N, C-alpha and C positions, 0 to 999 in steps of 0.2 A: 320747509321753506326752500325755495330755489336759491342756488348759490348767487346768482346775479342780484337778487333782492336782498339777500343777507349782506353782501358786500356794500350795498347802498345804505341799508338800515344801520349797519355798524359803523358807517362813515369811513370805511377803509378806502373806498373809492367814492367820488362825489356823485356820480350819476349812474343809474341802472344801465343806461345804454353803454357807458364806458366799461362797466363790469361785464356786460354781455359781449362786447367786442374783445375784451381780454380773454374770455373763455373761448370764443370762436377762434381766436388766434393761438390757442394752445398754451396760454401763459398761466392758467389756473389748474392746479392739481390738488386732488383730495386723496390722501393715502398713497401718494406717489403716482396716481393715474390721472392723466389729462381728462378733464370733464367738460361737458357742454353747459351752457347757461341754465338749462332746466334741471340739472342734477340736484337732488334733494340733499340738503345739508342737515346733519344731526349733531346733537350734543356729543362732544368727544372727538369729532372729526378733526384731523390735522390738515390744514389748508396751506398751500404754498402758492404765492403769486409772484411772477417774474416781472420786474420793472427794468427800465433801461439802466438804472444805477445798481441793480442787484435784485435780491429776492427777499420777500417777507414771508415768514412761516409763523402760523398761529394755530391755537387750539380753540375750538368753539366751546364756550362755557354755557351759553344760553341762547335760545332762539325765541325772539319776540317779533311781532308784526310791526310795532312802532315803539320807539324809545326817544326820550329827550336827549338833546345834544350832550348833556353832562353825563348821561348814563350809558352812552354808546360804547365806551371802552369796557363796560362790564360784560359785554357779550363774548369777548375773546381774551386770550392771553398770548402774548408774543413768546415764541419758542426760539432759542438760538440754535 
């Protein structure tokens, strides 16, 4: 699954266009490397997203095309 779609499905970011803009702006990293919105995300990948207030780092636990709102946080785990 593309990273921009994963960020939207997992509800880390609200809209896919916002996720794509973050990736184009160099604020999304997988394994320490800046990626484009089309980069394929896999189970076990460590993703870091830079925000104005800091960064969020998480590990991908599952990749699904669609999930319910209540199950969205089961797709990833936050890493410190």
